[in-house]
DRENSE-751893 format. One line per field, with one value per residue (C-alpha): residue in three letters; x, y, z. Coordinates in pm, 1 decimal. Each point is the difference from the previous one (the first is absolute). Layout:
BEGIN
residuo	ALA_...
east	X_...
north	Y_...
up	Z_...
This chain:
BEGIN
residuo	MET_GLY_GLU_ASP_ILE_ALA_ASP_ASP_SER_ASN_TYR_VAL_ASP_ASN_GLY_ARG_ASN_ASN_GLN_ASP_GLU_GLU_ASN_ASP_LEU_GLU_ASP_LEU_GLY_GLN_SER_VAL_THR_GLU_VAL_ILE_ASN_ILE_ASP_THR_GLY_TYR_GLN_PRO_ASN_TRP_GLY_PRO_ALA_GLU_GLY_TYR_ARG_GLU_ASN_TYR_GLN_ASN_TRP_LYS_ASP_GLY_ILE_MET_ARG_SER_PHE_LYS_ILE_SER_GLU_ARG_ASP_PHE_LYS_ILE_GLU_PRO_LYS_ASP_GLY_PRO_ARG_GLU_LYS_LEU_TYR_LEU_VAL_HIS_HIS_PRO_ASN_SER_THR_PRO_ARG_GLN_LEU_VAL_GLY_PHE_ILE_ARG_PHE_THR_TYR_ASP_ALA_LYS_ASP_MET_GLY_PHE_TYR_GLU_MET_THR_ASN_PHE_LYS_ALA_THR_LEU_GLN_ARG_ARG_HIS_LEU_VAL_MET_GLY_GLY_THR_SER_LYS_ALA_LEU_ASP_LYS_LYS_GLN_MET_GLY_GLN_HIS_GLY_GLU_GLY_LEU_LYS_LEU_SER_ALA_VAL_VAL_ASN_ARG_ARG_HIS_PRO_HIS_ASN_TYR_SER_PHE_ILE_ILE_SER_ALA_SER_GLY_CYS_ARG_TRP_THR_PHE_GLY_TRP_ASN_VAL_ASP_LYS_LYS_MET_ASN_CYS_ARG_ILE_GLN_ARG_ILE_PRO_LYS_ASN_GLU_LEU_ARG_GLU_GLN_LYS_GLU_VAL_ALA_SER_GLN_GLN_ALA_GLU_LYS_GLY_LEU_PRO_ARG_GLU_THR_LYS_GLY_ARG_VAL_TRP_GLU_ASP_VAL_SER_VAL_VAL_VAL_GLY_GLU_PRO_ARG_ARG_CYS_ARG_SER_LEU_ALA_GLY_GLU_VAL_GLN_MET_THR_ASN_LYS_ILE_PRO_LEU_ALA_GLU_PHE_LEU_LYS_TRP_THR_LYS_MET_THR_ILE_ASP_ILE_THR_PRO_PRO_VAL_GLN_ILE_ILE_ARG_THR_ASP_GLU_GLY_ASP_LEU_ILE_LEU_ASP_PRO_ASN_HIS_LYS_ASN_LYS_VAL_TYR_LEU_HIS_SER_LEU_LEU_LEU_PRO_SER_GLY_SER_LYS_SER_GLY_ARG_ASP_PHE_HIS_PHE_GLY_TYR_ASN_LEU_LEU_ASP_ALA_ALA_THR_GLY_ARG_ASP_ARG_ASP_THR_LEU_THR_ASP_ALA_ARG_ALA_GLU_ALA_ASN_LYS_ILE_ALA_ALA_ILE_LEU_GLU_GLU_TYR_ARG_LEU_GLY_LYS_ALA_ASP_LEU_ILE_GLU_LYS_TYR_VAL_GLN_LEU_LEU_LEU_ASN_LYS_TYR_HIS_SER_ALA_ALA_ASP_VAL_TYR_ASP_VAL_GLU_LYS_HIS_ILE_THR_ASN_ASN_LEU_ALA_LYS_LEU_ILE_TRP_SER_ARG_MET_LEU_ILE_SER_ASN_ASN_GLU_PRO_SER_PHE_TYR_TYR_CYS_GLY_ARG_ASN_ASP_LEU_ARG_GLY_TYR_VAL_GLN_ILE_LYS_GLU_ARG_LEU_ARG_LEU_LYS_PRO_ILE_ALA_LEU_ASP_TYR_SER_LEU_TRP_HIS_LEU_LEU_ARG_ALA_HIS_ASN_LEU_CYS_LEU_THR_PRO_GLN_GLU_GLU_CYS_LEU_ARG_ARG_LEU_ARG_ARG_ALA_THR_ASN_VAL_GLU_LEU_LYS_GLN_ASP_CYS_CYS_PHE_SER_GLN_HIS_ILE_ILE_ARG_GLY_LEU_ARG_ALA_LEU_LEU_THR_SER_ASP_THR_PRO_TRP_ARG_ASN_LYS_GLU_ILE_VAL_PRO_VAL_ASN_GLY_GLN_GLU_LEU_GLY_ILE_VAL_THR_VAL_TYR_HIS_GLU_GLY_LYS_ILE_LYS_ILE_ASP_HIS_ALA_TYR_PHE_THR_TYR_ASP_GLY_ALA_HIS_LYS_ALA_THR_TYR_CYS_ALA_ASP_LYS_GLU_ASP_GLY_ARG_GLU_ASN_ILE_THR_ARG_THR_PHE_THR_CYS_ASP_HIS_VAL_LEU_LEU_TRP_LEU_TRP_ASP_GLN_ILE_ILE_LEU_ALA_ARG_ASP_ASP_MET_ASN_ALA_HIS_GLU_GLU_GLY_PHE_TYR_GLY
east	0.0_138.9_-11.0_181.5_186.0_217.3_235.7_74.3_202.8_-36.5_-147.9_-20.2_-171.0_97.8_363.6_40.6_166.8_197.3_-138.5_-77.1_161.1_-25.0_-193.4_-116.7_-147.4_338.4_8.5_-365.6_36.7_-315.7_-253.5_-44.8_-298.1_4.9_-247.2_-145.1_-4.2_-343.6_-311.4_-292.9_-227.9_223.3_-198.3_-331.5_-197.4_216.4_-101.9_98.0_-76.7_270.3_223.1_-45.0_91.2_323.5_87.5_-79.8_210.7_295.9_-43.8_-12.3_289.9_207.0_-53.5_80.5_320.9_126.0_-56.0_45.1_-347.7_-137.4_-342.5_-124.2_121.6_-153.8_-295.6_-226.2_-174.1_-310.8_-59.1_-269.2_51.7_-199.2_-81.1_262.2_52.0_347.7_181.2_332.0_283.2_254.9_315.9_-84.9_324.3_60.0_-27.6_-122.8_-227.6_144.1_-235.2_114.0_-287.5_-361.4_-304.6_-225.2_-330.6_-102.3_-357.3_-232.0_-356.7_-129.2_209.9_224.4_376.5_339.2_242.3_370.1_221.4_339.4_271.0_309.4_365.1_-58.9_102.8_-123.7_223.0_-62.1_74.6_-305.1_-220.8_95.7_-257.5_144.0_215.2_-20.8_217.9_-226.6_-4.5_130.7_-136.2_-313.2_-27.0_-113.4_-283.0_119.3_206.9_-104.5_154.7_-305.1_-213.1_91.1_-34.2_-328.4_-141.3_83.0_-170.8_-322.0_-39.6_60.6_-218.6_-356.5_-249.2_180.1_258.6_173.0_328.0_307.8_305.6_300.6_242.5_330.2_378.2_-18.9_-234.5_-365.7_-115.9_-320.0_-170.4_-226.7_-85.7_190.3_-152.1_61.3_-210.1_306.1_59.1_299.0_161.5_141.7_276.8_71.0_261.9_-124.2_163.8_314.2_-114.3_-332.6_178.7_247.4_-280.6_-176.7_319.8_66.0_-345.9_55.9_340.8_-146.0_-270.3_260.0_214.0_-302.1_-65.8_-336.9_-148.8_-65.6_-326.4_-239.8_175.5_230.2_355.2_64.9_376.1_-26.3_-356.4_-234.9_-347.9_-264.1_-297.3_-305.8_-310.5_113.3_-170.3_234.1_-29.6_124.2_-38.5_-262.6_38.7_-237.0_254.1_-195.6_160.8_-238.3_-20.7_53.6_-264.4_-8.4_-48.1_-323.0_66.8_-228.8_215.5_319.6_-144.9_-89.6_358.8_130.3_-189.8_227.4_242.7_-36.9_280.4_-241.5_-290.7_130.6_-243.9_-158.6_105.5_339.7_257.0_353.5_269.8_339.9_-155.4_-291.1_-327.6_-317.4_-292.5_-312.0_-184.4_-315.6_33.4_311.8_-142.0_111.3_264.8_368.7_258.9_364.7_211.0_-333.0_-125.5_-316.0_27.6_-333.5_-58.1_47.1_137.3_192.9_-180.8_-330.2_-160.2_-126.6_193.0_-189.9_245.2_213.7_378.4_286.7_307.6_349.1_219.5_-154.5_-10.7_-286.6_-48.5_4.9_-372.4_64.5_-336.6_116.1_317.4_188.1_-70.5_-286.0_229.5_237.1_-299.5_-117.8_347.2_-1.0_-342.3_106.4_316.3_-203.6_-230.5_292.5_190.7_-302.1_-92.1_-361.7_70.7_-354.3_-267.3_-266.2_233.1_95.2_-368.4_-59.9_283.8_-127.2_-341.2_165.9_166.6_-318.3_-240.6_200.0_298.2_-52.6_-134.8_196.5_322.9_129.2_40.2_92.9_274.9_21.8_115.4_324.6_79.4_-136.1_259.8_-28.6_-30.8_-286.5_-173.2_18.1_-144.0_-289.6_-64.2_-0.9_-264.7_-205.4_-12.6_-170.8_-194.5_-324.4_-261.7_12.9_275.2_70.4_213.9_126.6_12.4_48.6_-353.2_45.4_-246.5_103.0_-334.1_174.0_214.3_-306.9_-170.0_318.3_32.1_-362.4_-30.4_351.4_167.5_-326.6_106.3_-154.0_131.1_123.6_92.0_305.1_73.2_229.5_280.7_-20.6_-3.7_312.1_167.7_-47.9_88.6_331.0_87.8_-93.5_-297.3_-312.1_-91.0_-257.6_-285.2_157.6_338.1_-161.8_-165.7_336.7_161.0_-259.3_40.3_377.7_-55.3_-286.5_20.2_80.4_-280.3_60.5_-173.8_-201.8_179.3_-329.8_-112.9_83.4_-64.0_240.2_269.9_-32.6_37.2_311.8_166.7_-75.1_143.1_316.2_36.7_-28.9_262.9_250.1_-21.8_99.1_367.1_12.3_-308.5_70.0_60.0_-261.1_-244.0_-376.0_-178.5_-381.3_-101.2_-318.5_-110.3_-252.7_-214.6_236.7_-49.2_373.6_87.9_372.2_302.0_372.0_154.1_313.6_91.2_-340.2_-299.7_-296.7_-342.3_-343.5_-105.1_-350.7_139.3_102.9_-368.0_-232.5_-257.4_257.7_195.1_-309.3_-114.3_284.2_19.1_-234.6_-48.8_-180.0_-66.2_-165.9_-210.7_-115.7_-81.2_273.9_206.5_149.5_288.8_79.1_59.1_301.3_120.9_-121.8_21.8_331.1_-150.2_25.1_362.7_85.1_-190.8_187.3_328.3_-84.8_-68.5_335.6_181.4_-180.3_87.8_362.2_25.5_-104.4_164.7_207.4_-278.3_-62.4_169.0_-10.4_127.8_-207.5_-223.6_-110.8
north	0.0_337.7_170.3_-273.5_-171.8_2.2_294.1_121.0_304.7_323.3_-195.6_226.1_-105.6_22.9_67.2_-308.8_158.6_-149.6_-350.9_-34.2_-337.5_-136.2_-321.9_19.4_-352.2_-178.3_-46.8_-98.3_-366.5_-197.0_254.4_320.3_202.2_378.3_222.8_268.6_331.1_111.6_50.5_-226.2_303.7_196.9_136.4_-120.0_86.5_-219.1_-349.4_-268.6_236.5_238.8_-300.0_-112.3_348.9_-4.0_-345.7_102.3_314.1_-189.6_-280.0_247.2_208.7_-314.6_-114.5_343.4_28.1_-355.1_3.0_374.8_33.6_351.9_99.0_36.2_-344.3_-181.8_-199.3_-258.5_-271.4_-144.3_-368.7_-227.1_-367.4_-272.4_138.2_271.2_359.9_55.4_327.5_-26.2_249.2_-58.0_192.6_253.3_-48.3_-374.7_-252.0_-260.1_143.7_0.4_-30.7_227.1_-27.4_-96.1_23.3_-300.2_-34.7_-360.9_-69.6_-290.8_-88.6_255.9_276.4_18.2_-11.0_168.3_204.5_-22.8_282.4_-105.0_219.4_-165.8_72.0_152.6_-53.6_77.5_74.3_2.1_371.5_66.7_-109.8_318.5_278.5_243.7_-265.1_70.5_32.0_266.3_283.4_263.3_-141.4_188.2_-218.7_-278.7_5.7_-187.9_279.4_-30.0_-336.9_-147.9_-145.7_-366.4_14.0_191.3_-243.1_-289.9_169.3_100.6_-341.3_-193.0_232.0_-85.6_-47.0_-89.0_-239.4_-72.3_-187.8_193.3_-196.1_96.2_-233.3_174.4_-23.2_-374.7_45.8_-7.2_311.1_-60.7_297.2_-47.2_96.1_-113.3_-56.9_366.2_106.4_134.4_-52.8_-220.9_-165.4_-350.1_-43.1_-365.0_-124.4_-227.1_-344.2_-34.3_-315.4_158.2_310.3_-213.7_-189.5_321.4_147.4_-316.2_19.9_368.0_-79.1_-272.9_234.7_263.9_-253.0_-90.1_368.6_-14.2_329.8_73.8_-136.6_176.8_-148.2_179.1_-113.1_50.0_54.5_279.0_137.3_155.3_-149.6_147.5_-227.3_141.1_-190.4_-360.4_-202.4_-83.0_-65.7_315.0_188.1_274.3_341.2_-124.3_-271.1_-294.1_-249.1_-29.2_-39.1_324.7_133.5_-8.6_310.4_44.3_17.9_303.9_187.2_-84.9_125.4_329.1_34.6_-44.4_314.4_207.9_16.6_98.1_-241.4_-291.3_177.2_321.2_288.5_20.5_362.3_90.0_255.9_-80.4_260.7_-9.3_172.1_-241.0_-96.4_192.7_-242.7_95.7_-326.5_103.4_-312.9_157.5_346.6_150.4_-267.7_61.8_-275.3_-7.4_-243.4_-147.2_-66.1_176.5_259.6_-64.6_350.3_173.9_351.8_143.1_329.5_-148.6_77.8_-242.0_-68.0_39.1_-230.0_-283.7_11.0_-243.9_163.6_-142.2_204.5_95.9_-96.5_-111.3_14.2_-313.7_-50.6_-34.4_169.9_330.8_178.6_178.5_352.0_161.9_247.7_-273.7_-187.8_310.3_44.2_-359.2_42.2_325.5_-168.5_-277.8_249.8_218.7_-287.5_-117.9_363.1_-107.7_-86.8_-88.2_262.9_-190.4_-42.0_366.5_86.0_-227.0_163.3_346.3_-92.4_-115.8_338.7_188.5_-200.5_-185.7_219.2_-26.0_-355.1_-225.4_-157.3_5.4_379.5_32.6_258.4_26.9_362.3_-111.7_-276.7_91.0_89.6_286.2_-238.7_-189.4_322.0_124.6_-325.7_23.0_364.7_-73.9_-263.2_231.7_256.6_-243.9_-219.3_199.9_0.3_377.8_261.9_45.6_199.1_-125.2_246.0_-7.2_-42.6_133.3_293.5_133.3_130.5_273.9_-257.9_-208.5_299.9_97.8_-348.4_-8.7_354.0_97.2_-326.9_-164.6_-334.4_-248.8_72.5_-308.8_57.8_-187.4_-88.7_258.0_-254.8_-143.1_343.7_99.2_-328.8_82.4_360.9_-107.3_-158.8_317.5_-163.8_194.7_368.4_205.7_130.8_346.4_-134.3_-185.2_322.3_175.2_-287.0_21.8_376.1_-39.3_-238.1_191.3_98.5_358.7_230.3_279.3_322.9_182.5_311.2_185.2_-62.7_328.3_-134.3_-292.4_214.9_258.9_-278.2_-155.5_340.1_100.9_-321.6_40.5_353.1_-125.8_-264.9_264.3_156.9_-332.2_-60.0_-381.1_-47.5_264.1_-244.5_-261.2_-93.4_15.3_-288.9_-27.9_-368.1_-203.1_4.3_-285.9_162.6_-137.4_297.8_78.5_350.0_-22.5_-222.9_49.5_-277.7_-46.2_367.9_116.6_157.7_-201.0_159.8_-143.9_170.3_56.2_286.0_185.0_38.2_259.5_-253.2_-240.0_266.1_152.9_-330.5_32.9_376.4_284.8_266.3_329.0_74.7_-338.3_44.7_342.1_-140.4_208.5_-292.2_67.7_-220.2_219.1_326.0_103.9_-279.7_63.4_-352.9_47.6_-202.5_-310.4_76.4_42.2_-316.1_-204.3_144.8_-116.6_-349.5_-3.6_95.9_-278.0_-253.5_112.7_-70.4_-362.0_-41.1_-309.4_-202.3_-338.4_69.3_-241.0_-347.8_-39.7_-225.8_-19.4
up	0.0_-97.7_336.0_181.4_-278.0_-305.2_-40.6_353.4_-100.7_197.5_289.9_305.3_321.4_365.8_-83.1_-220.5_-299.8_-284.3_40.0_-368.8_-45.1_353.5_50.4_359.4_-18.0_-6.0_377.9_19.6_84.8_-71.2_128.4_194.2_116.7_-38.4_183.1_-228.6_182.5_-114.0_210.1_-82.2_-19.8_-237.8_-296.3_149.8_-313.6_-219.1_-101.1_-252.4_-290.3_117.9_68.3_-359.3_-118.6_200.8_-132.0_-356.0_2.6_147.9_-254.8_-288.9_129.4_48.7_-359.0_-140.0_201.2_-50.9_-375.6_-61.4_-148.2_-30.4_126.1_-356.4_-102.5_295.2_-137.0_162.1_-199.8_168.3_-64.6_143.4_71.3_175.2_344.0_-28.7_-103.3_-137.1_-73.9_-184.5_-52.1_-277.3_-71.5_-273.5_-195.0_11.9_-283.4_66.7_263.4_351.1_296.3_284.8_247.2_53.7_225.7_43.2_184.6_52.3_110.2_76.0_-99.5_250.5_-158.1_306.2_-26.2_41.6_-208.0_-74.3_-125.2_-132.7_-146.3_-141.1_77.8_343.0_362.4_348.8_300.0_376.3_19.1_-214.8_287.7_186.0_-30.6_-252.9_-160.8_-373.5_-306.4_-152.0_254.0_-240.4_-324.3_-107.3_-306.5_231.1_249.5_308.8_153.4_364.3_83.1_165.7_-279.1_42.6_377.9_-17.4_-252.6_229.1_295.3_-177.7_-163.1_320.7_205.2_112.2_-159.8_-323.8_140.9_-332.8_4.6_-117.9_-115.1_-211.6_-176.5_-74.3_40.2_61.5_295.3_91.3_187.2_199.5_163.7_300.4_356.6_304.8_345.3_84.1_-302.1_-177.5_-370.4_-61.9_-298.3_15.3_-256.8_-86.6_-239.9_-275.3_50.6_-211.3_-177.3_-91.9_-128.0_-195.7_-172.9_-98.2_-142.9_-202.6_-155.3_-83.7_-151.7_-220.5_-123.5_-84.2_-190.9_-210.2_-71.2_171.5_117.7_366.3_137.1_233.4_297.5_239.7_70.0_368.1_-46.2_-258.7_5.1_253.1_32.2_230.6_68.2_178.3_107.0_-42.0_278.7_289.7_369.8_170.0_323.8_-28.6_160.6_272.4_81.1_-142.0_-237.3_-292.1_-376.6_-189.4_-236.9_-377.8_-213.7_-202.5_-373.7_-26.0_252.1_-183.9_-329.0_169.9_114.0_-353.6_-99.5_222.9_-290.4_-363.3_-92.6_-31.8_-171.1_-162.4_-63.6_-343.5_-53.4_139.1_-114.0_112.3_62.6_168.1_300.9_36.8_-161.5_-69.0_19.8_-195.9_56.7_194.2_214.6_149.9_59.1_332.7_48.6_49.4_-24.6_97.1_-201.0_-118.6_355.7_114.9_275.1_172.8_137.8_-333.3_-13.5_292.0_-66.4_114.3_-336.8_-263.0_-319.9_-324.9_-179.0_132.5_41.9_42.8_150.4_-38.5_231.2_332.9_365.5_223.0_372.9_212.2_-53.5_-377.6_-61.9_-152.4_-97.9_274.8_-125.3_-195.2_-173.8_-110.0_-137.4_-188.9_-143.9_-128.7_-160.2_-166.6_-129.6_-162.8_-168.4_-103.5_-160.4_-190.0_-67.6_-11.0_-360.5_-101.5_-50.1_192.6_296.0_-3.4_5.3_300.4_187.5_-87.9_137.5_322.9_34.7_-81.1_211.9_266.0_72.9_374.9_14.0_-240.5_124.1_-360.3_20.4_367.3_50.3_-378.5_10.8_165.9_-246.3_-342.4_-262.1_-243.5_-294.8_159.0_102.6_-359.9_-129.6_244.3_-87.5_-372.3_56.6_219.1_-277.8_-238.3_239.5_-10.1_-271.0_-32.7_26.7_369.0_238.7_336.0_285.1_373.7_123.7_350.0_16.1_-340.5_-129.0_-196.9_-177.1_-83.8_-163.8_-182.0_-149.9_-110.8_-136.1_-103.9_-97.1_-110.9_144.0_239.8_351.5_187.5_361.0_129.8_357.8_153.0_53.2_-351.3_-158.7_189.9_-94.1_-367.0_65.4_152.4_-335.2_-192.7_-167.8_93.1_-0.6_179.5_-220.0_13.7_-107.4_-289.3_-115.7_12.6_-190.4_-274.1_-34.1_-30.9_-291.2_-157.0_-366.8_-90.5_-117.6_-252.3_110.2_-260.4_-115.5_-47.7_359.2_171.9_351.1_-28.8_-160.1_279.1_260.8_-148.3_-58.8_357.3_140.3_-205.8_131.3_357.0_-68.6_-116.2_344.7_162.0_-81.4_54.0_-217.4_-261.7_-283.8_90.6_-273.0_54.5_-172.1_-19.0_18.8_-15.9_363.5_-38.9_271.6_261.6_228.9_-7.7_-117.3_-62.5_50.0_-48.4_-207.5_-209.7_37.9_-125.4_168.5_-122.5_45.7_-69.8_-324.2_142.0_210.6_-313.8_-93.6_147.5_122.4_137.6_185.8_156.0_148.8_247.9_63.0_87.3_-265.8_81.2_-366.5_-47.2_313.7_-126.9_-342.9_-161.1_-138.0_-341.9_-103.6_-303.1_182.2_204.7_232.1_355.0_148.2_175.0_288.0_-225.2_-69.9_367.7_95.8_-262.4_122.9_352.3_-136.6_-179.0_320.5_190.6_-270.6_5.8_372.9_-66.1_-337.3_90.1_159.8_-165.4_-329.9_-292.3_70.6_316.0_-200.1_-361.3
């Protein structure tokens, strides 16, 4: 088993360092009993299901380490036989096929039985019975990092009311876990008789000489086999010697669904950072190294999709990751690598942001982890995701912005959550309605004033005269542009003073300013120019625009 077996490099526990190659069974004699320093009530909510999970992750980790198989290349082939469920693992790069491990559940006519997990080319040492004893403490690519999985599995399986036997065959010994008279978990390690071991090795040697492949049978001298639930007479936790229980087939099959290795999701997108699972059967499920974390997201929210993470750490309960922010960072990395490369998936993610920003675990803490490239991709999709031209604005009490979008921009206003709007804003993607009006006026087409319109010619001459009195602006060009009824009078852009052409007309100018002649009914646009109030008002607007001339220039967004 991977936690307690195989490659023992980097083993650190209770000061026992650098014991990579040490065989601490050499001085064993024929048998010894080790007391496991673990309380019988430890992890009281755990049962055989959690024990199976610990055994499975150690079995898988052991195979991957012994045979240098990557996570992506680890495949399980289910196979049914008479009264058995069999799950085989072959080396991905061997020809002919090389069996490297298996799981078998054997059951009777009443669908009651026991399971065996065997991984080849592995060992078990006495030091691994110490709590914390593990070869994987610093390896986030494997799950069993706490050094207690094997011991915990033994306790929860042997505990009342389950009372399943727990026996390991490894390193030439049989390791039997049970309760002593003091209700302490102990492990009796017995050497396999030499003649029995010799006979088994001879059979294995003959098979190898004939070129026969490995069978689904463990070799006690070079493999690790964990058998749980096989009927035996053992002492119960209550102190009674009795026959142990068998495991219901239905329960075992439930346990196999803890991993997506056996039955992979129908829709899954793989990246180097982990997997995005679109299969609705895996909605709101998060896996670590293909094993289900039963409590879901550390954030306490529900996932809209499913995820399989490859490089993360769990707490001792194995129910969630250790940190919600670390989890959010992993999710963002998966989405970033895939770049949400399909339009329908982008749309789903956009809808999560729009409708479940504060409730979906998929977007938890997204503002701290989203990259600029991903933010741009999301924004591009948002711009085309509605059936009619729309404009996103910060919907927090912005009635003025709503009216401006409807009446000035002639778009459908869509209010964004304050946090989402500022997320997009931080990536220079969205504008306020006022900024959008300014942007449009900067890009507006020029309008040629009619030479025979006395009013407009008086206005532009007057403005030019005012500019000559202002040294820094003396040579600035005044450009009438199509104002598109944006409600913006003037803007300074690319060294030019752009003014809505409507204000060069008598009617347009007098919508914004008071005129005594007009009030008295004495308006006459052909006589001597008397509307200096229009000129002074426009000059005030130019000064105001000049003070804000660098705000949100071109390039903020298209």
